[in-house]
PDB file of N, CA, C and O in Angstrom, chain B, residues numbered from 101:
ATOM      1  N   MET B 101     147.911  43.965 -50.846  1.00  0.00           N
ATOM      2  CA  MET B 101     147.207  44.447 -49.599  1.00  0.00           C
ATOM      3  C   MET B 101     147.577  45.914 -49.429  1.00  0.00           C
ATOM      4  O   MET B 101     148.668  46.358 -49.787  1.00  0.00           O
ATOM      5  N   CYS B 102     146.599  46.663 -48.853  1.00  0.00           N
ATOM      6  CA  CYS B 102     146.793  48.098 -48.703  1.00  0.00           C
ATOM      7  C   CYS B 102     146.807  48.604 -47.285  1.00  0.00           C
ATOM      8  O   CYS B 102     146.774  49.810 -47.040  1.00  0.00           O
ATOM      9  N   GLU B 103     146.856  47.674 -46.350  1.00  0.00           N
ATOM     10  CA  GLU B 103     146.850  48.135 -44.925  1.00  0.00           C
ATOM     11  C   GLU B 103     148.202  48.737 -44.564  1.00  0.00           C
ATOM     12  O   GLU B 103     149.201  48.550 -45.258  1.00  0.00           O
ATOM     13  N   ALA B 104     148.192  49.465 -43.457  1.00  0.00           N
ATOM     14  CA  ALA B 104     149.401  50.137 -43.039  1.00  0.00           C
ATOM     15  C   ALA B 104     149.665  49.888 -41.539  1.00  0.00           C
ATOM     16  O   ALA B 104     148.780  49.465 -40.796  1.00  0.00           O
ATOM     17  N   ASN B 105     150.899  50.161 -41.129  1.00  0.00           N
ATOM     18  CA  ASN B 105     151.226  50.031 -39.709  1.00  0.00           C
ATOM     19  C   ASN B 105     151.131  51.383 -39.117  1.00  0.00           C
ATOM     20  O   ASN B 105     151.442  52.363 -39.795  1.00  0.00           O
ATOM     21  N   ALA B 106     150.708  51.505 -37.859  1.00  0.00           N
ATOM     22  CA  ALA B 106     150.599  52.769 -37.147  1.00  0.00           C
ATOM     23  C   ALA B 106     151.705  52.870 -36.179  1.00  0.00           C
ATOM     24  O   ALA B 106     151.998  51.904 -35.475  1.00  0.00           O
ATOM     25  N   TYR B 107     152.351  54.022 -36.106  1.00  0.00           N
ATOM     26  CA  TYR B 107     153.461  54.259 -35.164  1.00  0.00           C
ATOM     27  C   TYR B 107     153.197  55.558 -34.359  1.00  0.00           C
ATOM     28  O   TYR B 107     152.595  56.497 -34.881  1.00  0.00           O
ATOM     29  N   ILE B 108     153.634  55.601 -33.138  1.00  0.00           N
ATOM     30  CA  ILE B 108     153.558  56.769 -32.293  1.00  0.00           C
ATOM     31  C   ILE B 108     154.912  57.440 -32.288  1.00  0.00           C
ATOM     32  O   ILE B 108     155.932  56.807 -32.016  1.00  0.00           O
ATOM     33  N   GLU B 109     154.918  58.715 -32.588  1.00  0.00           N
ATOM     34  CA  GLU B 109     156.204  59.485 -32.620  1.00  0.00           C
ATOM     35  C   GLU B 109     156.365  60.153 -31.304  1.00  0.00           C
ATOM     36  O   GLU B 109     155.495  60.919 -30.891  1.00  0.00           O
ATOM     37  N   THR B 110     157.467  59.888 -30.614  1.00  0.00           N
ATOM     38  CA  THR B 110     157.770  60.470 -29.309  1.00  0.00           C
ATOM     39  C   THR B 110     159.212  60.816 -29.338  1.00  0.00           C
ATOM     40  O   THR B 110     160.080  59.972 -29.565  1.00  0.00           O
ATOM     41  N   GLU B 111     159.465  62.098 -29.100  1.00  0.00           N
ATOM     42  CA  GLU B 111     160.884  62.652 -28.983  1.00  0.00           C
ATOM     43  C   GLU B 111     161.705  62.196 -30.228  1.00  0.00           C
ATOM     44  O   GLU B 111     162.854  61.772 -30.107  1.00  0.00           O
ATOM     45  N   GLY B 112     161.072  62.299 -31.424  1.00  0.00           N
ATOM     46  CA  GLY B 112     161.806  62.043 -32.624  1.00  0.00           C
ATOM     47  C   GLY B 112     161.939  60.537 -32.976  1.00  0.00           C
ATOM     48  O   GLY B 112     162.484  60.208 -34.030  1.00  0.00           O
ATOM     49  N   LYS B 113     161.450  59.621 -32.112  1.00  0.00           N
ATOM     50  CA  LYS B 113     161.527  58.222 -32.314  1.00  0.00           C
ATOM     51  C   LYS B 113     160.117  57.646 -32.581  1.00  0.00           C
ATOM     52  O   LYS B 113     159.127  58.144 -32.044  1.00  0.00           O
ATOM     53  N   GLU B 114     160.043  56.613 -33.401  1.00  0.00           N
ATOM     54  CA  GLU B 114     158.791  55.998 -33.720  1.00  0.00           C
ATOM     55  C   GLU B 114     158.659  54.655 -33.101  1.00  0.00           C
ATOM     56  O   GLU B 114     159.570  53.834 -33.213  1.00  0.00           O
ATOM     57  N   GLU B 115     157.501  54.380 -32.415  1.00  0.00           N
ATOM     58  CA  GLU B 115     157.215  53.160 -31.776  1.00  0.00           C
ATOM     59  C   GLU B 115     155.944  52.468 -32.388  1.00  0.00           C
ATOM     60  O   GLU B 115     154.879  53.076 -32.500  1.00  0.00           O
ATOM     61  N   LEU B 116     156.104  51.243 -32.753  1.00  0.00           N
ATOM     62  CA  LEU B 116     154.976  50.583 -33.398  1.00  0.00           C
ATOM     63  C   LEU B 116     153.773  50.528 -32.444  1.00  0.00           C
ATOM     64  O   LEU B 116     153.929  50.159 -31.280  1.00  0.00           O
ATOM     65  N   TYR B 117     152.611  50.880 -32.913  1.00  0.00           N
ATOM     66  CA  TYR B 117     151.427  50.943 -32.111  1.00  0.00           C
ATOM     67  C   TYR B 117     150.376  49.846 -32.537  1.00  0.00           C
ATOM     68  O   TYR B 117     149.762  49.202 -31.686  1.00  0.00           O
ATOM     69  N   LEU B 118     150.203  49.669 -33.845  1.00  0.00           N
ATOM     70  CA  LEU B 118     149.269  48.675 -34.373  1.00  0.00           C
ATOM     71  C   LEU B 118     149.654  48.269 -35.799  1.00  0.00           C
ATOM     72  O   LEU B 118     149.810  49.098 -36.696  1.00  0.00           O
ATOM     73  N   GLU B 119     149.795  46.974 -35.955  1.00  0.00           N
ATOM     74  CA  GLU B 119     150.123  46.468 -37.315  1.00  0.00           C
ATOM     75  C   GLU B 119     148.885  46.267 -38.129  1.00  0.00           C
ATOM     76  O   GLU B 119     147.790  46.124 -37.584  1.00  0.00           O
ATOM     77  N   ASN B 120     149.046  46.253 -39.453  1.00  0.00           N
ATOM     78  CA  ASN B 120     147.998  45.883 -40.439  1.00  0.00           C
ATOM     79  C   ASN B 120     146.671  46.612 -40.225  1.00  0.00           C
ATOM     80  O   ASN B 120     145.600  46.006 -40.246  1.00  0.00           O
ATOM     81  N   VAL B 121     146.768  47.918 -40.019  1.00  0.00           N
ATOM     82  CA  VAL B 121     145.585  48.768 -39.877  1.00  0.00           C
ATOM     83  C   VAL B 121     144.723  48.774 -41.100  1.00  0.00           C
ATOM     84  O   VAL B 121     145.167  49.131 -42.191  1.00  0.00           O
ATOM     85  N   ASP B 122     143.488  48.378 -40.917  1.00  0.00           N
ATOM     86  CA  ASP B 122     142.530  48.339 -42.001  1.00  0.00           C
ATOM     87  C   ASP B 122     141.499  49.521 -41.953  1.00  0.00           C
ATOM     88  O   ASP B 122     141.078  50.071 -42.971  1.00  0.00           O
ATOM     89  N   ILE B 123     141.139  49.853 -40.705  1.00  0.00           N
ATOM     90  CA  ILE B 123     140.160  50.996 -40.540  1.00  0.00           C
ATOM     91  C   ILE B 123     140.781  52.027 -39.539  1.00  0.00           C
ATOM     92  O   ILE B 123     141.302  51.685 -38.478  1.00  0.00           O
ATOM     93  N   LEU B 124     140.682  53.253 -39.951  1.00  0.00           N
ATOM     94  CA  LEU B 124     141.078  54.347 -39.103  1.00  0.00           C
ATOM     95  C   LEU B 124     140.078  55.408 -39.272  1.00  0.00           C
ATOM     96  O   LEU B 124     139.805  55.864 -40.382  1.00  0.00           O
ATOM     97  N   LYS B 125     139.466  55.852 -38.062  1.00  0.00           N
ATOM     98  CA  LYS B 125     138.464  56.962 -38.189  1.00  0.00           C
ATOM     99  C   LYS B 125     138.388  57.656 -36.816  1.00  0.00           C
ATOM    100  O   LYS B 125     138.635  57.069 -35.763  1.00  0.00           O
ATOM    101  N   PRO B 126     138.026  58.959 -36.908  1.00  0.00           N
ATOM    102  CA  PRO B 126     137.862  59.726 -35.693  1.00  0.00           C
ATOM    103  C   PRO B 126     136.584  59.323 -35.027  1.00  0.00           C
ATOM    104  O   PRO B 126     135.558  59.132 -35.680  1.00  0.00           O
ATOM    105  N   GLU B 127     136.648  59.186 -33.665  1.00  0.00           N
ATOM    106  CA  GLU B 127     135.463  58.807 -32.897  1.00  0.00           C
ATOM    107  C   GLU B 127     135.496  59.378 -31.564  1.00  0.00           C
ATOM    108  O   GLU B 127     136.424  59.073 -30.814  1.00  0.00           O
ATOM    109  N   ASP B 128     134.572  60.186 -31.181  1.00  0.00           N
ATOM    110  CA  ASP B 128     134.550  60.787 -29.858  1.00  0.00           C
ATOM    111  C   ASP B 128     135.802  61.468 -29.348  1.00  0.00           C
ATOM    112  O   ASP B 128     136.189  61.358 -28.184  1.00  0.00           O
ATOM    113  N   GLY B 129     136.429  62.196 -30.307  1.00  0.00           N
ATOM    114  CA  GLY B 129     137.681  62.919 -29.913  1.00  0.00           C
ATOM    115  C   GLY B 129     138.898  62.052 -29.893  1.00  0.00           C
ATOM    116  O   GLY B 129     139.961  62.511 -29.475  1.00  0.00           O
ATOM    117  N   LYS B 130     138.797  60.792 -30.332  1.00  0.00           N
ATOM    118  CA  LYS B 130     139.917  59.881 -30.370  1.00  0.00           C
ATOM    119  C   LYS B 130     140.051  59.335 -31.740  1.00  0.00           C
ATOM    120  O   LYS B 130     139.215  59.618 -32.598  1.00  0.00           O
ATOM    121  N   ILE B 131     141.093  58.544 -31.992  1.00  0.00           N
ATOM    122  CA  ILE B 131     141.244  57.919 -33.291  1.00  0.00           C
ATOM    123  C   ILE B 131     141.100  56.378 -33.103  1.00  0.00           C
ATOM    124  O   ILE B 131     141.889  55.715 -32.430  1.00  0.00           O
ATOM    125  N   TYR B 132     140.063  55.888 -33.734  1.00  0.00           N
ATOM    126  CA  TYR B 132     139.730  54.468 -33.676  1.00  0.00           C
ATOM    127  C   TYR B 132     140.449  53.712 -34.742  1.00  0.00           C
ATOM    128  O   TYR B 132     140.418  54.138 -35.897  1.00  0.00           O
ATOM    129  N   MET B 133     141.124  52.568 -34.423  1.00  0.00           N
ATOM    130  CA  MET B 133     141.777  51.747 -35.410  1.00  0.00           C
ATOM    131  C   MET B 133     141.438  50.306 -35.196  1.00  0.00           C
ATOM    132  O   MET B 133     141.338  49.834 -34.064  1.00  0.00           O
ATOM    133  N   LYS B 134     141.258  49.593 -36.316  1.00  0.00           N
ATOM    134  CA  LYS B 134     141.039  48.175 -36.272  1.00  0.00           C
ATOM    135  C   LYS B 134     141.905  47.508 -37.318  1.00  0.00           C
ATOM    136  O   LYS B 134     141.974  48.000 -38.444  1.00  0.00           O
ATOM    137  N   ASN B 135     142.563  46.418 -37.001  1.00  0.00           N
ATOM    138  CA  ASN B 135     143.413  45.764 -37.943  1.00  0.00           C
ATOM    139  C   ASN B 135     142.764  44.576 -38.591  1.00  0.00           C
ATOM    140  O   ASN B 135     141.613  44.287 -38.262  1.00  0.00           O
ATOM    141  N   LEU B 136     143.412  43.860 -39.494  1.00  0.00           N
ATOM    142  CA  LEU B 136     142.895  42.766 -40.203  1.00  0.00           C
ATOM    143  C   LEU B 136     142.485  41.598 -39.355  1.00  0.00           C
ATOM    144  O   LEU B 136     141.657  40.781 -39.758  1.00  0.00           O
ATOM    145  N   PHE B 137     143.080  41.516 -38.146  1.00  0.00           N
ATOM    146  CA  PHE B 137     142.855  40.456 -37.242  1.00  0.00           C
ATOM    147  C   PHE B 137     141.737  40.703 -36.219  1.00  0.00           C
ATOM    148  O   PHE B 137     141.452  39.865 -35.363  1.00  0.00           O
ATOM    149  N   GLY B 138     141.103  41.907 -36.343  1.00  0.00           N
ATOM    150  CA  GLY B 138     140.042  42.271 -35.481  1.00  0.00           C
ATOM    151  C   GLY B 138     140.499  43.010 -34.222  1.00  0.00           C
ATOM    152  O   GLY B 138     139.642  43.429 -33.445  1.00  0.00           O
ATOM    153  N   GLU B 139     141.814  43.197 -33.972  1.00  0.00           N
ATOM    154  CA  GLU B 139     142.322  43.977 -32.839  1.00  0.00           C
ATOM    155  C   GLU B 139     141.878  45.421 -33.051  1.00  0.00           C
ATOM    156  O   GLU B 139     141.995  45.984 -34.140  1.00  0.00           O
ATOM    157  N   GLN B 140     141.339  46.024 -31.909  1.00  0.00           N
ATOM    158  CA  GLN B 140     140.884  47.349 -31.953  1.00  0.00           C
ATOM    159  C   GLN B 140     141.623  48.190 -30.896  1.00  0.00           C
ATOM    160  O   GLN B 140     141.893  47.711 -29.794  1.00  0.00           O
ATOM    161  N   LYS B 141     141.949  49.453 -31.244  1.00  0.00           N
ATOM    162  CA  LYS B 141     142.580  50.342 -30.368  1.00  0.00           C
ATOM    163  C   LYS B 141     142.046  51.752 -30.566  1.00  0.00           C
ATOM    164  O   LYS B 141     141.654  52.154 -31.661  1.00  0.00           O
ATOM    165  N   PHE B 142     142.049  52.520 -29.403  1.00  0.00           N
ATOM    166  CA  PHE B 142     141.703  53.961 -29.486  1.00  0.00           C
ATOM    167  C   PHE B 142     142.913  54.707 -29.105  1.00  0.00           C
ATOM    168  O   PHE B 142     143.592  54.335 -28.148  1.00  0.00           O
ATOM    169  N   PHE B 143     143.226  55.775 -29.832  1.00  0.00           N
ATOM    170  CA  PHE B 143     144.430  56.606 -29.606  1.00  0.00           C
ATOM    171  C   PHE B 143     144.038  58.006 -29.357  1.00  0.00           C
ATOM    172  O   PHE B 143     143.315  58.635 -30.131  1.00  0.00           O
ATOM    173  N   GLU B 144     144.545  58.502 -28.221  1.00  0.00           N
ATOM    174  CA  GLU B 144     144.265  59.947 -27.856  1.00  0.00           C
ATOM    175  C   GLU B 144     145.449  60.766 -28.387  1.00  0.00           C
ATOM    176  O   GLU B 144     146.568  60.687 -27.881  1.00  0.00           O
ATOM    177  N   GLY B 145     145.151  61.558 -29.432  1.00  0.00           N
ATOM    178  CA  GLY B 145     146.173  62.355 -30.096  1.00  0.00           C
ATOM    179  C   GLY B 145     145.743  62.666 -31.486  1.00  0.00           C
ATOM    180  O   GLY B 145     144.552  62.688 -31.797  1.00  0.00           O
ATOM    181  N   SER B 146     146.720  62.910 -32.333  1.00  0.00           N
ATOM    182  CA  SER B 146     146.451  63.309 -33.714  1.00  0.00           C
ATOM    183  C   SER B 146     147.251  62.556 -34.721  1.00  0.00           C
ATOM    184  O   SER B 146     148.221  61.878 -34.383  1.00  0.00           O
ATOM    185  N   ILE B 147     146.842  62.671 -35.980  1.00  0.00           N
ATOM    186  CA  ILE B 147     147.603  62.080 -37.043  1.00  0.00           C
ATOM    187  C   ILE B 147     148.602  63.072 -37.537  1.00  0.00           C
ATOM    188  O   ILE B 147     148.208  64.153 -37.974  1.00  0.00           O
ATOM    189  N   LYS B 148     149.893  62.766 -37.493  1.00  0.00           N
ATOM    190  CA  LYS B 148     150.927  63.635 -38.003  1.00  0.00           C
ATOM    191  C   LYS B 148     151.096  63.461 -39.465  1.00  0.00           C
ATOM    192  O   LYS B 148     151.219  64.432 -40.212  1.00  0.00           O
ATOM    193  N   GLU B 149     151.105  62.168 -39.904  1.00  0.00           N
ATOM    194  CA  GLU B 149     151.373  61.948 -41.343  1.00  0.00           C
ATOM    195  C   GLU B 149     150.827  60.592 -41.743  1.00  0.00           C
ATOM    196  O   GLU B 149     150.821  59.678 -40.919  1.00  0.00           O
ATOM    197  N   ILE B 150     150.395  60.434 -42.907  1.00  0.00           N
ATOM    198  CA  ILE B 150     150.001  59.169 -43.539  1.00  0.00           C
ATOM    199  C   ILE B 150     150.758  59.093 -44.860  1.00  0.00           C
ATOM    200  O   ILE B 150     150.681  59.970 -45.722  1.00  0.00           O
ATOM    201  N   SER B 151     151.516  57.957 -44.966  1.00  0.00           N
ATOM    202  CA  SER B 151     152.169  57.651 -46.279  1.00  0.00           C
ATOM    203  C   SER B 151     151.568  56.421 -46.865  1.00  0.00           C
ATOM    204  O   SER B 151     151.807  55.307 -46.400  1.00  0.00           O
ATOM    205  N   LEU B 152     150.765  56.630 -47.917  1.00  0.00           N
ATOM    206  CA  LEU B 152     150.158  55.449 -48.539  1.00  0.00           C
ATOM    207  C   LEU B 152     151.122  54.589 -49.277  1.00  0.00           C
ATOM    208  O   LEU B 152     150.943  53.374 -49.352  1.00  0.00           O
ATOM    209  N   ILE B 153     152.154  55.195 -49.831  1.00  0.00           N
ATOM    210  CA  ILE B 153     153.174  54.428 -50.566  1.00  0.00           C
ATOM    211  C   ILE B 153     153.965  53.560 -49.625  1.00  0.00           C
ATOM    212  O   ILE B 153     154.257  52.405 -49.933  1.00  0.00           O
ATOM    213  N   LYS B 154     154.324  54.120 -48.448  1.00  0.00           N
ATOM    214  CA  LYS B 154     155.180  53.402 -47.483  1.00  0.00           C
ATOM    215  C   LYS B 154     154.310  52.628 -46.519  1.00  0.00           C
ATOM    216  O   LYS B 154     154.883  51.936 -45.677  1.00  0.00           O
ATOM    217  N   HIS B 155     152.947  52.671 -46.550  1.00  0.00           N
ATOM    218  CA  HIS B 155     152.039  51.972 -45.723  1.00  0.00           C
ATOM    219  C   HIS B 155     152.304  52.277 -44.219  1.00  0.00           C
ATOM    220  O   HIS B 155     152.391  51.384 -43.376  1.00  0.00           O
ATOM    221  N   ARG B 156     152.427  53.601 -43.945  1.00  0.00           N
ATOM    222  CA  ARG B 156     152.765  54.043 -42.613  1.00  0.00           C
ATOM    223  C   ARG B 156     151.774  55.132 -42.156  1.00  0.00           C
ATOM    224  O   ARG B 156     151.361  55.980 -42.946  1.00  0.00           O
ATOM    225  N   ILE B 157     151.409  55.089 -40.881  1.00  0.00           N
ATOM    226  CA  ILE B 157     150.570  56.114 -40.218  1.00  0.00           C
ATOM    227  C   ILE B 157     151.376  56.593 -38.994  1.00  0.00           C
ATOM    228  O   ILE B 157     151.707  55.802 -38.111  1.00  0.00           O
ATOM    229  N   ILE B 158     151.669  57.841 -38.959  1.00  0.00           N
ATOM    230  CA  ILE B 158     152.433  58.437 -37.800  1.00  0.00           C
ATOM    231  C   ILE B 158     151.477  59.176 -36.950  1.00  0.00           C
ATOM    232  O   ILE B 158     150.810  60.099 -37.418  1.00  0.00           O
ATOM    233  N   LEU B 159     151.386  58.797 -35.699  1.00  0.00           N
ATOM    234  CA  LEU B 159     150.482  59.436 -34.747  1.00  0.00           C
ATOM    235  C   LEU B 159     151.338  60.241 -33.697  1.00  0.00           C
ATOM    236  O   LEU B 159     152.495  59.926 -33.422  1.00  0.00           O
ATOM    237  N   LYS B 160     150.692  61.275 -33.153  1.00  0.00           N
ATOM    238  CA  LYS B 160     151.278  62.200 -32.170  1.00  0.00           C
ATOM    239  C   LYS B 160     150.429  62.221 -30.992  1.00  0.00           C
ATOM    240  O   LYS B 160     149.217  62.380 -31.134  1.00  0.00           O
ATOM    241  N   LYS B 161     150.983  62.065 -29.760  1.00  0.00           N
ATOM    242  CA  LYS B 161     150.193  62.170 -28.585  1.00  0.00           C
ATOM    243  C   LYS B 161     149.835  63.662 -28.312  1.00  0.00           C
ATOM    244  O   LYS B 161     150.597  64.580 -28.614  1.00  0.00           O
ATOM    245  N   SER B 162     148.604  63.843 -27.712  1.00  0.00           N
ATOM    246  CA  SER B 162     148.214  65.206 -27.450  1.00  0.00           C
ATOM    247  C   SER B 162     148.718  65.722 -26.121  1.00  0.00           C
ATOM    248  O   SER B 162     148.459  66.872 -25.767  1.00  0.00           O
TER     249      SER B 162
END
């Protein structure tokens, strides 16, 4: 499986935002995410880092 977990970085700490992210795309100035189970979220901010090897997406609030 190639899905990743999304985390929000705040003050140097990472908090889990969404597990098993399958789709990630920009949409109307936000980041749309959908996981394997159909859960959908919109994040207002930016992508700080994506590590495909570690299956991690780090997000930063704007």
